[in-house]
N, C-alpha and C positions, 0 to 999 in steps of 0.2 A: 908342682902340680902342673927333661931336657929337650922334649920335642917342641916345635914351634906351633903348638896348638893351644887354643884357648882353654884354660883350666876352669873348673867350677869356681864360682865366686864365693862359695862358702868353704871351699878347700877341704871337703870331706870325701869327695868322690872323684872318679876320673872326669872326662870332659863333660861340660854342660853348655848347651845352648839349646835353645830349644826351637810341629806337631807334626775305602770308601769310594765310594763311588760318588759321582756328581749328585746323586740323591742324598748323600750325606751332608750336603751343604744346606745350612739354614740361615735365614736372615733375621735381623731385628733392628730396632731403631725406627727412624722416620723416613725410610726410603724403601721403595719397592722396585728399584732399578733392576731391570732384566735385559739390558741392552746386549747386543752381540759382543761388544767390547768387554763388558763385565763378565759375561759367560766365559769368554775365551780366557780372561785373566784368572777367573776362579778355577777353570779347568787346568791351567798351568800350575797354579798353587796346589790344587788337589793332587796332581801328579807328583809334585814334590813331597806332599804329605804322605802319599802312599809309599814313596821311597823310604821314608823314615820307618814306617811299619814293616817294610821288607827287611829292615835291619834288626828286627827283633824287639822293637819298642811296642808295648801292648796298645797304647792309645795316644792320640795327639789331638790337640785343638788349637786352631788359629783364629784369633779375633782381630779383624781389620776395622779400624775406625777411620773413616775418610770424610773430610769436610763436604765433599761433593756427592758422596755415595752412601752416607750413613754408615751403619755398622753391619758387617757380615761375619758370620761364624762358620768356619769350615772345619770339619773333623774327619778323623780316620781311626780305624781300629777300635779297641775296647777300653772303656773306662773302668770296667769291672770284668776280670777274666772269669769269674765264677758264673756270672749271669750272661756275659756276652754283650751287655748294654754299652753303648758308646759313652764318651765323656759328656755329661749333661751340658747344655748350652750355658747354664748359670752356675757351673761348677766352681766351687771354692777350692783352692789348692794352697799348699805351703809355698810361699814365693821366695824363700831363701834370702839371698843377699840383695834383692830388690829392697829389702828392709832398710839397707844402708842409705838409699836415696831419700827415704822418709826421714831418717835420723838427721842426715846432713841438711835437709830442708829446715827442720826445726832449729838446728844450730844456727843456720844463716838467718832465720827469722829473729833469733835472739841477738844476733849481730846487728840486724836492722833496728831492733828495739834499744840498742845501746847497752845491752846487758852482758855482752861478750865481745872481746877483741880477739879475732881469729889468729893474730900474731903474738898473743900473750902466751907465756909459758903455762903449761897445764898445772904445774904446782901452785900457781897463783890462785886458781879457782878450785882445784881439787887436790889439796895437799895429802900426801901419804901413800897412795896405792902404788905409784911407780917408783920403786926403790929396791935395791939389792941386786947383786950380780952385775954391777956397773949400770943398771937401769937407773935413770934419774929424770924425774918429772920436770926438772928445771932445764933440761935439754930438749924437751918436746913441746912444740906449740900446738894450738888447736888446729891450725892449718895442716900441720904434719899428720895429725890423726885423720883428718878428713881426706887427705890425699895419699895416705899410706907412705909417707916419707919419714916416719918416726924412727924406723929401725927396730921397733919392738918386735920380739919374736911372737909368732902365732901360738896361742894356747892349743890350737887344733893341729893335728898331724895332717899333712897334705894328702889328699886322696890319691891312691895309687902309688904312694911313695915307697921306695925300696926300704926294707927294714933298717938298713944302715943309715938312712936319711931321717928316720924318725928320732926326734930328740927325746931324751929321758923325761918322762912325766907328761909329754904331750897327750892330749885327749884323742882317743880313737873312737870314731862314730861310724856306724854302718857295717861293722865287722862281726857282730854277734846278734843272734836272735833274742837275746835278753834285752828287756827294755832299758833304755839309758837311765841313769840315776838323775836326781835333781841337783842342779847347781845354782848357786847365787852368782851374780856378776863379780862379786869380790873373789869368790873361789876361782872363777875363770881367769881373772887377772893374776891371781896368785900363782897359777900354773905358769903363766908367761913370765912372771917375775922370778921364778925359780930357775930361769934360763937366761944367759947373757944375751944382750941385744945384738943384732947384726949391724952392719954399717948403715948409717943413716944418710943416704944419698938424696939430697934435696931436689935433684933433677930427675928422679926416677921413682915411680910408685912400686914399692915392694909389698905386696898384698899381705896383710895380717889382720885377722878378725879381732885381735886384741884391741886395735885402734877404735873400733866401733862399740865394743863393750865399754871402753872408757868414755866414749862420747855419750853413751846412755847414762852412765854415772854422772857425767858432767851436767847433763840436762837436769837431772834430779837435784843436784847440788845447787844449781843456779836458780831454778824455779821453785824448788821445794815440793815438786810433784814428780811422780814416776814418769820416765820417758814415754811409756805406753800411753799415759793420760795426756801428755802434751801432744803426742802424735794424733790422738783422737780429737782433741779439742781444736788443734791448729790446722789439721789437714783433713782427716776423715770426715768429720761432721760438716765443715764448711763446703766441702766438695760433694757431699751427699753420697759418699762411698759406702753404700748400704751393705756390701758384701766383703768389706775389708775390716780386719780387726787384729789386735795384738792379743794372743792367747793369755788367759788369766794364769796365775801361778798354779802349776801342777795340772793344768787342763791338758788332756791327752787327745781328745777327739776333735775333728773338724766339724764346726757347726754347719747345719743346713746341707743343701745339695752340694755334693762333692764327688770327685773321682777317687778311686782307690789308687794308692801309690805302691809301687813294687821295687824291690831291690834284691840283687843276688847275694845270698849269704851261704857260705860253704857249698857253693854250686847249686843252690836251690833258690828259685824265685820266691821271695817272701813278701807278703802283704805287710807293709810298714806304715800304713796310713796313720794309725794311732800311735801316740808316743809323747813323752815329755820332751819338749824342745827347748827347755831352759838352757841347755848347753849352747844354743844359738843366740838367744836373747836379742839384744839390739843389733847384733851382727846378721841376724837372719831368721827370726822366729815368726814373722807375720804371715797372715793368711789373706788372700784376695782372689777375685776373679780376673780373668784376662781383660774384661771390659773395664773394671775398676782401675787396673794398672794403666790402661790406655788413657783413661780420664785423668789420673794423677800426673802422668808424665806430660800429657798435653798441657795441663794447667801450669805445671812447673816451668816448662819450656816457653810458654806463652807469657810468663811473667806475672801470673796471678798469685803466686805464693810468696815470692821474695822480690825485693826491689831489682831494678835493672842492673844496678851496680853489683849486687850480690850474685845475681844470675851470671853475669859476665865472669865473676870470680869462679863460680862453680864450673864454668865451661873453659877455664884456663887449664890446659892439660899438660901432663908430662908423660914420657914413655912408660909403658905398663909391663911389668915383668911377666904377668900371666898371659898376655896376649900382645906380642910385639907389633902386630899389624894395627892395633888399636891404641888409644891413649886414655889416661885417667885424669879426671878433674877432681872436684870436691864432691864425691859421692855420685858422680856421673861418668859414664864411659862413652867415648866417641868412637863410632865405627863408620867406616866408609864402605858403601855397598858396591857391587860390581858395576852398577850404572852411574857411579859417581856421586850418589846422594850421601849427605852427611846425616848420620843417625845418632841420636842421643838417647841413652837409657841406662840400664845397669845389667840386669840379668841375675839369675841365682840358681843354685842347686842345693838340694837337701835330700836325704834319703827318701826316695819315692817320687820326687818331682823335680823337673827342670823347667825354668821359664826364661825366655829371652825376647828381645824385640826392642822397641823404642819409638821415637818420633822423628820424622824428617822435617826439613825446613818448610814444607808445604802444609804441615799439620796432620799428615797421615800417620796414624799410630798403629802399631802391630804388636801383639803379644802371642807368642807360641808357648804352649804348655805341653809337656810330655809327662806321662805318669811312670816313667822309668828313665833313669839317667843313661844317656848313650855310653856304652862301655867299650866301644871300639872306635878307631879313627873313621871308619866308613860311616858308622852311625852318627858320629859327631858332624861330619861333613854334610851328610844328608839333612840333618837338622838345620845347619847353617843355610843350606840352599832354600829352605822353606821361607825363612825371614827375608832372604835376599829376593826371592821371587815375589813375595808380597810387596816389598818396598819398591821394586822396579817394575811392577805391572803398569801398564798404560791406562 
C-alpha cells in the first residue's frame, strides 16, 4: 500500500491523509479571536483546503484546537453531493484506523493496572487463534501486535494492490457496490491464519490490521468485556466524547449529524456512507467527530489516559513500512512537519472517509476529514499540505 507515499492506515484504499471561501470558516469553543494573524492563518489553510477540492474530493473539514485560540472549524466543498450542503460542523464520520489509538490506549491502561505484560507472549493470554501455516502465538508478544512487528499477514488486501500481490483468501473491501457481509473477529483472524506470516522484523513496523483485531480479542479475554465496552468506559465516557462511539453489531448507519462518504466503484462515484463495518472491528470501525479526535489525542499525549512510563513506551518508534518519512510507536504515528514540529496521532481511511492530523508539542491539535479518499498522488499531497499548513501557522 512501491511508491514512497503514505498508505491508508486501514489498507483498503489508495492513499489517505486527510480537508470555500473564507465565508466557509466557522468557529466554536470559547474564543472569538479575529485578529489579523488568525485571519491570515485561516486564509492560508482555506487555500490549502480549496486545493484538495480542486483534486476532485467532494468535501473537506478541518478542526483546529489551539490552547490560545480555542477551536476553529474550516471547511470546503460538499458534505452531500445531492444537496450541495457542506460537511456539518458537528459531523460524525468513520475514523478508520484512528481506532487503533483507542485500542492501544486501553491495552496500555491494562498494563498500568498490572493485568497485562506487554512483553508476554500472546499465547499466554489468548491461547488458540494464532496457529497454522507457521503462525504461532508463542512467537508474538503484545508489544509486537501494538507496534506491527509481529509478522502476521493482514487479513485485508492492500488498497490499490496489483492482482498478483493479493494473497489467496484476503478480504477485498470497497471494490463492489454490494454491501459487505458480516464478520466476527475470529473469522477475520482465521483469514490471516490461512496464510503464512511474513518476516517479523522487530526493528520495523510492517502494518497489518490483523494485529489490532487480536488486541481487541485480547482485551475481551483479559477483562471479560468486549473491547468496545472497555473503550467506552475507559476513554469515551471519562473524556466526555459525546460524538464518539463503537458501532453496535450489524449497525450500518452513522448516528446523528454526519457527512456522506463517497468511493469510486467501477468508475462511478457511489455513496458508501451506510454499511456493516464489522470487517474493520478493532482495527478501524469507530465513529467520531474531528473535535472529539482532537480531544482524545490531546488527552492521551498530555498523559491523562496512561502513566508517563506507558506514554513514553507508546512514543518509542520504529521505521514504518507504509510511510518511510514517519515512524510508528505503540498505536501512535510520529510525523515531522515542514516547520520542524513533531506531530503525534494516527490517521485512518475507510471507504468514504479519510482522517488525519494529530497533536504537536504545544498542544495544538488538528483533524482533517475528507469524505472521499484521495485517489491520486496530487490529491494525496494536497491533503497533506492542509495538515502541514494548520500545524505550521503562526
